[in-house]
N, C-alpha and C positions, 0 to 999 in steps of 0.2 A: 417499464416492467422490471421485475426482478425474479430470479429463479433461485431456489435454494442451491447453494454450492457455487453461486456466481455473485457478482456485484454489479449487474447491469441495472442502471437506473436512468430514466429519462429525466433530464433537468434542462429545461429550456432557458437560455440566457439571451440578452440583447448583445449581438455581436456584429462586428464589421468585417465582412469578407475581404480577404486579401489573397493574392495568388501565391502559390508555392511551387518549388521545383526541386525536390529532394532535400536531404538533410542540410541544414545551414550550420550555424554555430551553436554550441552547447552552452552550459552554464559558465559564466565568467566570475561568479561569486557564489557564496553559500557554502554549506558544509560539504565535507568529503565523505567517502564511503569506505575507506580502508580500515577503520577501527573495528575491533571485535570486542564482545563483552559477554559476561555470563548472566546467570539468572538473578544474581544479587544486584545487578544494575539494569533492570528491565527498562526498555524503551516503549514508546507507543507507536503503533502504526494505525492510523485512523482513515477509514474510507469516508472522506469528507464530502459526502454527496448532498450537501446543503448549500444554499446560495452564497456566493462570495460577498453579497451585500449584507448578510446577517452578521451579528456580533460573534457568531459561533467560531468563525475562523480565527478571530483574535483570541477568544477564550481558549481555543485549542492550542494554538502555537505558543502562547505565553506560559502554559502550564506543562507542556511535554518535557521530558527529560532532554537536557541540552548536552549532556556529556558525550564524548567520543563520537563526534560528528552529528549529534542530534537525532531526534525522532523524525517520523515521516507522516505527511498528510498526502492522501490520494485525491487528486482533483478529477472530476468527471463532468465536464460542462454539459454534455448531451449524449450519453452512451458513447463517449469518445470526445474528441476536441471541439465538436460543434461546427458551426459554419464560418467562424472567423474569430479574430481576437476580441476578447471581452476585457475592457480596461479594469473592471473590478477584480478579475482574476489576476491581472498584472499587479494590482495593488496588494492583494493578500499574499501573493508569492513573495513580494518584496518584504512585507511585514514578517512573514514566517522566517525568511532569511535573516532579518534583523534580530530575530529571537533565536538564531542558530539552529533552525529546523530545516528539514528538507521537504520538497514538494515533487511528487511524481504524477505523471498523466496516465489515466486509465484508457486502455483499448482492449477489445476482446478478440479471442482467437477461435471461439466456438469449438474448443477442445481439439484444435488442429484441422478443423474442417474449413475454416475461412482461408481464403487465398492469402499468401504472404504479401502479394501486391496490395491488397486492401489494407492489411495491417500496417504495412510500410507507409502507405499514403497518410494514415492517421498519425503515425510517428512523425512524418514530415511536417504535418500541420502543427503538431504540438511544438516542435522546435522552431518553426517559422513564426508562430504567433506568441509563443512563450519561451524564448530562447534561454531564460534563466532556470528552467526546470531542471531537476536533478536526476531524472530518469523516467522510466516507463513501467507501468503496472500492467502485466499481461493477464487479463482476467479470462476466466473459462479456459484455463490451461489444461492440456492433456496430461494424464499420469502414465500414459503408455510410452515405454521407451522406444517403441517403433517410430515415434514422432520426434525423435531426438534431432534429426537433421533439420526438420521444419523449425524447431525452436532455436537451434544453433544459428541458423540463418538470421532470425530476428534478433538474437542476442548480439551478434556482430554488427548488425545494422544500427542498433541503439548505441553501441560503443562508438561506432563511426560518427554517429550524429553529434556527439559531443565535441568532436574535433580532437580532444586529448584522451578519449577513452574513459573519461571520468563519470559518465552517466551510468546509473545502475539499473538492473532489471529485477523487478520483483514479480514472481509468478504466483498466480492463485488458481490452483486446481480445486481448492475447497476441501481437500482431504489429502492424506499422505500417500505417496506412491509406494510400491512394493520394495523399491530400492532407492538409493540416493542418487540416481542417474542425473537428476536435474541439477544438482550441485556439483557432482563429480565430473560431468562432461566438460565444462559447465554450460548450462543454458539459462541460468538465473544466478543472481547474487544472494537473493533471499527468497524463501518459498513459504506460502501459507499452507500449513499442514493440517489445520483444523479451522472449520467455519461451521458454526451451528449453535444450538441453544445451550444454556447453562446446564440444564438437566442432562443433556447428552454428554457435555464436556466432563462433568463430574464422574462419569464412568468410562470415559475414553482413555485409551493408553496409546502414547506415541510409539511408533515402531522402534525396534532396537537400534537401527542404523543412525538415528538422530544423534546418538551419543558419540558418533565419530566426527561430529562437526561442532563448532562453537554455537552456543545458544543464540547468538546474534544472527545466525542464518535462518532462524525459524520465527514464523508469525502465527499467532493464534487469535482468531476473531470470534467473540462470544456474544450472542444477542439473547433477548428475552430473559435477561437476568432480573429477578424479582425485586431485589432491594439491596441495601448496603451490606446486610449480613450475608446474602448469597454471593455478593461480589467478593467478600473476604474468602469464602470457600473457593471461588474460581481463582483468585490470586494465588492461594496456597497450591492449588492443583497445577497452575501454570508453571510454577517453579519446579514442581515434581516432574513435569512433562517436558522440561528443557525449552521453555519458551523464552526467547530473547526479546521479542516484541509482542505486545498484547493490546487488545482493545476490547472493552467490556461495555455493553450498553443494555438498557432496559427496553430499547426499541424492538419492535416486532415486525414480522412479515405483514404485508407484502413489500415494505420498504424499510428495512431495519437500519439503514445508514443515513437517514434524512435528518438526524439531530444528534447532539452529543450525549444524550442520555441523562440530562438533568443532574440530580445529586450524585449519581454514580460516577460522572466524569470527575467531579472534584474529589470524590473519595478515592478514585484510582490514581489521581495525581495530587496527593495531599500537600506537597511542597512544590511551588513553582520551580520548574527547571530541574527537578530531582527525579530519581527513579520512580517508575510506575509501580503500583502495588506495594509500596514500601511501608 
């Protein structure tokens, strides 16, 4: 299932269950997260909710912007890490790292209503089964600053899971908060401030506080984009609205993240390894 403003998708895989007991080791290779960039060097962040057995993972990672630590693919085996390690995900993580891209694992927080114990258990599973991942994607994130302690606890947990603190946290509330508390606390390293259709996006305005942070801190996810001409308008708008990472697809609800978007993917990544929307 998928709900507007979230990225929950059921994706069953063949997996081999193995036991876990808390965070183990984090990534030993792959890109780093320290680099910042502006709108002239846009990267991709793709909810890659399609099977790792498809060619789409390779198509995605070979085209995304590789500069300054690379772009990001979000894996979501089954509304979270699934029941056990899937060797095909291991393979595509390795492939993406070879292409200097990052891969993060998706888990959901139900806007702060889900227990931290449940979320931590899924974080544990990701790092036990896929120790090379580069961080965690906190889906259905709350925009309410009253939930800051909840997310701060998860943020530190992800940092500890890497062993060296090198893992990153990307938050997805699906909309912008009233203030920059998620970044200034911090409880995330990057945040999705827009998720919606291209029609909505073209009239949407980012809050003023985004200008206090580098564009690389912000992700915009745009779906139901009609064609390449519409994509051009979205790309122009994304730079005006301070997007450092962007993903644009023609895919639609109820599952707008189950493919790369056909011609739109090549159009938004015109030169392999170079900036998106260039």
